[in-house]
C-alpha positions as CSV (number, residue, x, y, z in Angstrom):
1,X,78.7,153.1,65.6
2,X,80.6,156.4,65.0
3,X,82.8,158.2,67.5
4,X,80.1,160.8,68.1
5,X,77.7,158.0,69.2
6,X,80.0,156.7,71.9
7,X,79.0,157.0,75.5
8,X,82.4,155.8,76.7
9,X,85.9,155.6,75.4
10,X,86.4,152.4,73.4
11,X,88.9,149.8,74.7
12,X,91.0,147.5,72.4
13,X,88.3,144.8,72.8
14,X,85.7,147.2,71.5
15,X,87.8,148.0,68.5
16,X,88.4,144.3,67.8
17,X,84.6,143.8,67.9
18,X,84.1,146.3,65.1
19,X,85.5,143.9,62.6
20,X,83.3,144.0,59.5
21,X,81.2,146.9,60.8
22,X,81.2,150.6,60.3
23,X,84.7,151.5,59.3
24,X,87.0,152.7,62.1
25,X,88.4,156.2,61.9
26,X,92.0,156.9,63.0
27,X,94.3,159.9,62.7
28,X,97.6,160.8,64.2
29,X,98.1,163.5,66.8
30,X,101.3,164.7,68.5
31,X,100.1,167.8,70.4
32,X,97.2,168.7,72.8
33,X,95.5,171.2,70.4
34,X,95.4,168.7,67.5
35,X,94.3,165.9,69.8
36,X,91.3,168.1,70.9
37,X,90.4,168.7,67.2
38,X,90.5,165.1,66.2
39,X,89.0,163.6,69.4
40,X,85.3,164.1,68.6
41,X,85.6,162.5,65.1
42,X,87.9,159.5,65.7
43,X,87.6,156.1,67.2
44,X,91.4,155.9,67.7
45,X,94.2,158.5,67.8
46,X,97.7,157.3,67.1
47,X,100.7,159.0,68.6
48,X,102.9,157.9,65.7
49,X,106.6,157.8,65.5
50,X,106.1,159.8,62.4
51,X,106.4,162.8,64.8
52,X,110.1,162.5,64.2
53,X,109.6,163.6,60.6
54,X,106.5,165.7,61.0
55,X,107.5,167.8,64.1
56,X,111.3,167.3,64.5
57,X,112.6,167.4,60.9
58,X,114.2,164.0,61.1
59,X,114.8,162.2,57.8
60,X,113.1,159.0,59.0
61,X,111.5,157.6,62.1
62,X,114.7,155.8,63.1
63,X,115.9,158.7,65.3
64,X,112.8,158.8,67.5
65,X,113.4,158.0,71.2
66,X,111.2,156.7,74.0
67,X,111.5,160.1,75.6
68,X,110.1,161.8,72.5
69,X,107.2,159.3,72.4
70,X,106.4,159.8,76.0
71,X,106.5,163.6,75.8
72,X,104.1,163.7,72.9
73,X,102.0,160.9,74.2
74,X,101.4,162.9,77.4
75,X,100.5,166.0,75.4
76,X,98.0,164.0,73.3
77,X,96.4,162.4,76.3
78,X,95.5,165.8,77.7
79,X,93.5,166.5,74.6
80,X,91.5,163.3,74.4
81,X,88.2,162.5,76.1
82,X,86.4,160.2,73.6
83,X,88.9,158.5,71.3
84,X,91.2,155.6,72.3
85,X,94.9,156.4,72.3
86,X,97.4,154.1,70.7
87,X,101.2,154.9,70.9
88,X,104.0,153.7,68.6
89,X,106.9,151.8,70.0
90,X,110.0,153.5,68.6
91,X,112.8,151.8,66.7
92,X,115.1,149.9,69.0
93,X,112.7,149.7,71.9
94,X,111.4,146.2,71.3
95,X,113.4,144.3,68.6
96,X,116.0,143.0,71.0
97,X,113.6,140.6,72.7
98,X,110.4,140.0,74.6
99,X,111.6,141.3,77.9
100,X,112.9,144.5,76.4
101,X,109.6,144.9,74.5
102,X,107.6,144.4,77.7
103,X,109.6,147.0,79.6
104,X,109.3,149.5,76.8
105,X,105.6,149.0,76.3
106,X,104.8,149.0,80.0
107,X,106.7,152.3,80.4
108,X,104.9,153.9,77.4
109,X,101.5,152.9,78.7
110,X,102.2,153.9,82.4
111,X,103.7,157.3,81.6
112,X,101.2,158.3,78.9
113,X,97.9,156.6,79.7
114,X,97.8,155.0,76.2
115,X,95.4,152.1,75.9
116,X,97.6,150.1,73.5
117,X,100.9,150.1,71.7
118,X,101.7,149.6,68.1
119,X,104.7,147.8,66.8
120,X,106.0,147.0,63.3
121,X,106.7,143.6,61.9
122,X,104.9,140.4,60.9
123,X,105.7,136.7,61.5
124,X,109.1,137.4,63.1
125,X,107.4,139.7,65.7
126,X,104.5,137.4,66.4
127,X,106.2,135.8,69.5
128,X,106.8,139.3,70.9
129,X,103.2,140.3,70.3
130,X,102.0,137.1,72.0
131,X,104.3,137.8,75.0
132,X,103.0,141.3,75.4
133,X,99.3,140.3,75.1
134,X,99.7,137.5,77.6
135,X,101.0,140.1,80.1
136,X,98.2,142.7,79.6
137,X,99.6,144.9,76.9
138,X,97.1,145.3,74.0
139,X,99.0,145.4,70.7
140,X,98.2,146.8,67.3
141,X,100.3,145.2,64.5
142,X,101.7,146.9,61.4
143,X,102.7,145.0,58.3
144,X,103.4,145.9,54.6
145,X,105.6,149.0,54.4
146,X,107.1,149.2,57.9
147,X,108.9,152.6,58.0
148,X,111.3,151.5,60.7
149,X,112.7,148.9,58.3
150,X,112.9,151.3,55.4
151,X,116.6,150.6,54.9
152,X,116.1,146.9,54.5
153,X,113.0,147.3,52.3
154,X,114.8,149.5,49.8
155,X,112.9,152.7,50.5
156,X,109.3,153.7,50.8
157,X,108.1,151.2,48.2
158,X,104.8,149.4,47.8
159,X,105.1,146.0,49.4
160,X,103.4,142.7,48.5
161,X,103.3,142.9,44.7
162,X,103.3,139.6,42.8
163,X,104.8,136.7,44.6
164,X,105.7,139.0,47.5
165,X,102.1,139.0,48.4
166,X,102.5,135.7,50.3
167,X,104.9,137.4,52.7
168,X,102.3,140.0,53.6
169,X,99.5,137.5,53.9
170,X,101.6,135.4,56.3
171,X,102.6,138.5,58.3
172,X,99.0,139.6,58.8
173,X,97.9,136.1,59.7
174,X,100.8,135.7,62.2
175,X,100.0,139.0,63.9
176,X,96.3,138.1,64.2
177,X,97.1,134.6,65.6
178,X,99.5,136.2,68.1
179,X,96.7,138.2,69.7
180,X,96.9,141.6,68.2
181,X,93.5,143.4,68.4
182,X,94.0,145.1,65.0
183,X,96.7,145.5,62.2
184,X,97.7,148.3,60.0
185,X,98.2,147.5,56.4
186,X,100.5,150.1,54.8
187,X,101.3,150.7,51.2
188,X,100.1,147.3,49.8
189,X,98.2,146.6,46.6
190,X,94.5,147.2,46.9
191,X,93.4,143.7,46.0
192,X,95.8,142.2,48.5
193,X,94.6,144.5,51.3
194,X,91.0,143.5,50.5
195,X,92.0,139.8,50.5
196,X,93.8,140.0,53.9
197,X,90.9,142.0,55.4
198,X,88.5,139.1,54.4
199,X,90.8,136.5,55.7
200,X,92.0,137.7,59.2
201,X,89.8,137.8,62.3
202,X,90.9,141.2,63.5
203,X,90.2,144.7,62.0
204,X,92.6,145.9,59.3
205,X,93.5,149.6,59.3
206,X,94.5,150.8,55.9
207,X,97.0,153.5,54.9
208,X,97.7,153.3,51.2
209,X,95.8,150.0,51.0
210,X,92.0,149.6,50.3
211,X,88.6,151.1,51.1
212,X,87.7,147.5,51.9
213,X,89.8,147.6,55.1
214,X,88.0,147.8,58.4
215,X,89.3,151.3,59.0
216,X,91.7,154.0,57.8
217,X,94.5,156.0,59.2
218,X,96.4,159.1,57.9
219,X,99.0,161.4,59.3
220,X,96.9,164.4,60.3
221,X,99.4,167.0,59.0
222,X,99.3,165.2,55.6
223,X,95.5,165.2,55.2
224,X,95.3,168.9,56.4
225,X,97.8,169.9,53.7
226,X,100.3,171.4,56.2
227,X,103.2,170.2,53.9
228,X,103.5,171.9,50.6
229,X,106.3,169.7,49.1
230,X,105.4,166.3,50.3
231,X,102.3,164.5,48.9
232,X,102.1,160.7,49.0
233,X,99.7,159.2,46.5
234,X,97.7,157.6,49.2
235,X,96.9,160.9,51.0
236,X,93.8,162.8,50.2
237,X,94.1,166.4,51.3
238,X,90.9,167.6,52.9
239,X,92.4,171.1,53.4
240,X,95.4,173.2,52.2
241,X,96.4,174.7,55.5
242,X,100.0,175.0,54.5
243,X,99.2,177.3,51.7
244,X,96.8,179.3,53.9
245,X,99.4,179.6,56.6
246,X,102.0,180.8,54.1
247,X,99.6,183.6,52.9
248,X,98.8,184.6,56.5
249,X,102.5,184.7,57.5
250,X,103.4,186.7,54.4
251,X,100.6,189.2,55.2
252,X,101.9,189.6,58.7
253,X,105.4,190.2,57.6
254,X,104.3,192.8,55.0
255,X,102.3,194.7,57.6
256,X,105.1,194.7,60.1
257,X,107.6,196.0,57.5
258,X,105.1,198.7,56.5
259,X,104.4,199.6,60.1
260,X,100.7,198.8,59.7
261,X,100.8,196.2,62.5
262,X,100.2,196.7,65.3
263,X,97.4,199.1,64.8
264,X,95.6,201.3,67.3
265,X,93.3,198.4,68.3
266,X,96.3,196.3,69.3
267,X,98.2,198.7,71.6
268,X,97.5,200.1,75.1
269,X,97.0,203.7,76.2
270,X,98.1,205.4,79.4
271,X,94.7,206.1,80.9
272,X,93.7,203.7,83.7
273,X,90.6,201.6,83.1
274,X,91.1,201.4,79.4
275,X,92.0,198.3,77.5
């Protein structure tokens, strides 16, 4: 089933039931206009904490706050009518303990209308995931490269190579056993991602992983080519909007400086009744 075949917005249980079926489509969105563009084509839309880097110019996701997530979550919700919205729990909003995680997740869902939250971490976060799920909070897990832990992981490096693969396997299994309805596998070796996909009972959503995953997610600004200097290997650019925008802005600046804009068709006369 594709997003265009849906007669109702999917719930987390519907996403979980898609395990092994037609691949799930997921993109990020941070604003109402982008949400409206991706909504007809996606099963899920992620309000990612990547908004800190993409929209706010932060060096990492660590500076993203609950207030930022709520503001952008509310904007995205206004643009969705078909896709299920998932929202990231920002750094520092859930790591302290289960009670803190529940308060943060409940607030995110109540104030944005998101259907689920996403949090980073594997085996060590499994008790928190189980706590949230038992209290009515659907959770999407996230293992492999977890950007909120970039300082302890040594940078944005591939995770799970060689003997380290056991850690990622255990993390994915723990997240699934804790009750998550899906799990993101980020920047892990292709063979490992395929193996985990075959072994866990919940859908895997790949980003820099494998086509064998049960679905894929990308940052929408990356796949649209809105960044000209930043191009991760795992991103396929389906457009080059950054270069096109640069040409358009340069043309505008040139016409303003040459007094060619505004032209007669863009200004107003004194006669009543005329545009």
